[in-house]
N, C-alpha and C positions, 0 to 999 in steps of 0.2 A: 158573687165571688167574695171569699173571705179576704180581708185586708191583712197584709203581713204585720206581725206583731214586733214591737221593738224588743231588743234583747233586754232581759230583766235588769242588767246593770247599766243600761244606757242612761246618760244624763243630758239634760238640755244645756246648750251653750249660752254663755253670756257675753256681753261686749268686753268684759274684763278678760275672759278666756281668749278673746281674739287680740288682746294686747292693748285695749283702750280703757283707761281708768277714768270714768266720769267723775267719781268723787274727787280724784286728784285735780281735775280741771276746775271743779267747784272751789276746792281749797285754794287754788292759785288765784282765782278771781277775788276771793275774800282777802287774800294776802296782799294783793296789789291795790286794792281800793284806797287805802290810806295814802299811798304814794301818789296816785292819780288826783286825789282830793287836793293835795298841796299845789297842783298846777292850775287849779280853776282860775278863770279870768272872765272879764266881761264878754258876754256873747254866748256862754255855755248855757243851754236850756236843758239838756239831758245828756248824760255821759255814759260811763261804763255800766253795763248790766242790761241794757235794752237791746232790741234788734238793730237799732241804728242810733247814732248820736246826733243831737240837734244843736246847731250853732247859728246864732243870729249875727250877721255882719254888724260890727259896732256902728252906732249912729253918727260917729264923728266923720265917717266917709261920705262925701257928696256923690262921687261917681266911682264907686269901688270896682276894681277889676281883680278877680280872683286869680291867684298864681299858685300852681300846684307842682309838687316834686316828689319823686320816689327814688329810693336807693337802698343799698344794703351795706354790709360791712366787709364783704369780700373774704379773702383767705386769711385776713387777720384773725378770723374765728379759729382757724386751725392752730394758731399759736396760743389762743385763749384756751383751747381744749388741752393742748400739751402742757400748759402751765397751770391748768385748773383754776383760771382766773376769769371771772365772769362779771365783775363789778363795774367795768368801764366800757364794755362794748355797747351798752345801751346808749351812753352819751355819744359814742361814735355814730350810732345809727341816726340819732336825731340831728347831729351836726351835718351829716352828709346831705340831708334834705333841706334843712332850714338855711344853711349857708348858700345853697343853690338858688333858692327862691329869693333870698335877700339881695342877690346881685342885680335883680330887676327892680329893686326898690321896695320889695314887699315886706310887710310886717307879718311874721308867722302868727297865725291865729290858733290852729289846732293841729294835732298830730295823732296818727294811728299806727300801731305796730302789728306785725305778723311774726309769730314765733312758731316754728315747725320743728318737730322732733319725732324720733321713733318711739321713745318711752318717756313720758313726762316725769321729770324730777322736779317736784314743786319748789324745793329750796333753790336749785340752780335757776329755774325760770323766774322766780320771784326776785333773785339778785339781779338778773338781767333787766327785768322790767323796772326795778328800782332805779337802775342806771338810766333807763329811758326817761323816767319821770324827772330825774335830776337834770338831764339834758333839756327837757322841756322847761323846767324852771329857769335855767340859764338863758333860754331863748325867749322866755315870756309867753310861751304858747301852752295851750291846754292839752293834756293827754286825755282824749275823750272816748277812746275805744280801741279795739284791736281784735286779734284772733289768735287763739292758741290751737294749733293743729297737732294732734297726736296720731302719727301714721306708722304703725308697726311695719318694719321691714324697709322703710324708706331711708332711714339714716342709721349709721353705726351707733352702738351704745355710747352714751355720753356726749353725743354731738347733736347740734341743732343748726337751724338757719334762721336768719333774721331779715326782715324787710320793713321799711318805714315809709310813711306817706304824710307829707306836710301840705297844708293849705294856708295861704296867706292872702293879704289884700294890699293893694296900692291904689292911690288916686290915679285915675286915668291920665291926668295931666302930668303926673310925677313918675311915670314909668321910665326906668333907666334902660336904654337899649343901645347905648354907645353912639347914637347919631350925632351928639353934640361934641364928640371928641375931635380935636383939631391939632395940627402941628404946633409944637410949643407947650402942649400940656405935659404935666408931670405925672410919673408913675410912682406911687407910694407902695411900699411893701409892709404888710403887717406880719409880725412874727408868728410862726406856727408853734404848736406845743410839742412837736415831734414829727413822726412819719405820718401822722393822721391815719387815714384808712386806705391808702393806695400804695401799690408796689410791694405788697407782702408776699407775693409769689417769689419775687427776687430776694426779699429779705430772708425768707425761709431757706432759700437755696444757699445764701451766704452763710447762714447759721449752720446749715448742714455741712458746709465746707470747712468753716472755721472751728466748729465744735467748742464754742466758748463756754465758760462757767457763767450761766445766766444769773447766778446769785452773787457774783463778784461785784465789787464797787465799780461803778462807771459814772464819772463826773458827779460824784456825791450821792449816788443812789444805785441800787442793784440794776444790772443791765436789763433784767426782765422788766423793771419799772419803766425804763427809758423806751424799750421796745413797745410796751403796751400803753404808753401815755395816750389818753383819749384826745380825740380831735377837738381843737379849740372852736368855740361857738362865738361868732363875731356880731351877732344880731344887735345886742343892746348898744354897743359902742358905735356901730355904723348907723343905727337909727338916730342916735344922738347927733352924729355928724351931719346927717341928711337934713336935720332941722335947722342947721346953721349955714351950710353952704350948698352949692350945686355940685353934686357928685356926678361926673360925666360918665363914668363907667366903673364896673367892678368885675373881677374874675376870681372865682373860687378855685384855688390851685389844687386840683385833684389829679386823677390819672391823666398823664400827658404833661404834667409839670407846668412850669412857667411858659415854655415855648409853644405849647399847644392850647393852653387855656386863655391866655391874654388875647390871641387873635380872634377868639369868639366874640369879643366886644368891639373889635376894630372894623371900621369901614374899609372898603377896598381902597388901596393906594396909601394906606398908613402903616407905619412900622413902629413898634415899641422897641427902642434900643436900651437894653439893660446893661449895667456895669456890675459884674459879679463881685467886684471889690467893695461895693457900696454897703454890703451887709455881711456879717460873719457867717461862715458855714458852721452850723452846730456840730459839736464833736461826734454825735451819733452818725451823721451823714459821712463825716470823714472816716469813721470806723467802718461803715458799710462799704464805702468806696475802696478803702485799703484792702479789706479782707475779701472783697469780691472782685478786685481788679477791674472795677467799673469805670469806663471812660467818662470824661467830663460831659460830653454830649448826651450820653445815656443817662447820667445822673439828672441832668436838666429835663430830660424827656420822661423820666419815670417818677421822680420824687419832687416834693415841694422845695427841698434844699433850704428850709428855714423860713420860707415865705408862704403863709397859708392863705392870704387874701391880697390881691393887687387892687389898688384904688387909683383911679385916674381923675385928676382935678386940674383946674386952671392954675397957671403959675402963681397968680396973685393970691390964691387961696391956700397955698402950700403950708405956710406957717400956722394959720388958723386950724387947718386940718390936723397937722401934727400935734398941736397943742390940745385940741379936743380929744383926739384918739388917745394921746398919752394920759390925759386926765381920766379917761375911762378905763385905763389899765392895759392899753395896748403898747407894744414896743414897735416903733415905726421907723422906717428908713426911706429916704428918697433914693429910689433904685434905678430910675431911668427917665427917658423923655420920649415923647411921640414926635415923629417927623414923617415927611413924605418918603414913601418907599422908593428904593432904587430898582432899576430894571431887574426882574427875576429874583428879587430879594424876598426872604421870608418875612412874615408880619411881626415876628418877635426874634430879635437877635441878641445874643449875650456876648459881650465883649470883655 
């Protein structure tokens, strides 16, 4: 039987015809290698470019326990798309994971990122990954690999999604799990740099209602800058503190705010009583509350309200902790105490 012949003008399809540009992917890898190189640290054996990255646990650890974390940036990306600002979300991505593993006493060792889009724009992707590399520098960890996925039809033009993966190490004897926290311990609050990366679905709803001029001056900078300020990374200052005193507990204040994150490090029967007058509510949160008509309880449950990391220490260590953290560039307040819980009481109360 004769085989059917192709039409004379028929042409073979390529991957680019299907919407995937392999050359653009190669160009991105070349563009980000210098950024990744700046993050190299002890332990890196092989990084970007191979099928897998190799990392040797530093020999200073006697009984290393690996601690891992993964996270994204959430709907803060929608605001980044709207503003066409992609230089800070990479730091957000790193911060969300490294701050999470830090609270268990872990030193972040390395980080990998995942960047997914419908059509790869090399300039935008390189800007994002440059921010990832900068975040890794701030955290002292190596950017040793990642994945760029170009998936036509999966994302609207100009949009992308991000995920990050951090691995750290802690001496087995030094794991921080909150088991040493006792009544009389003090809760310190480290200042946030802004909204960080949680609550942006509500932020965007408030912006939609208020219709503000995002270029207008707000507390000395454009409102857009305040809204997009990248998440603060607390790694180096907290590692310095842990070398000097016993840190009994830490809570990274993310989704759920102070009232839902601090209980994650408290044993049953303990309550952290916080005084909202102990630290100033940053102007941006006041603006959000006013224009959104958001209740106090909802503010505390959704936003960090100016406290990005809570640290629990013994009363006798408070002054040394404040001094060490302040010298490392942190703004610190004594925001509460730990006590026995009352019947039926929540584990964090704000008075």
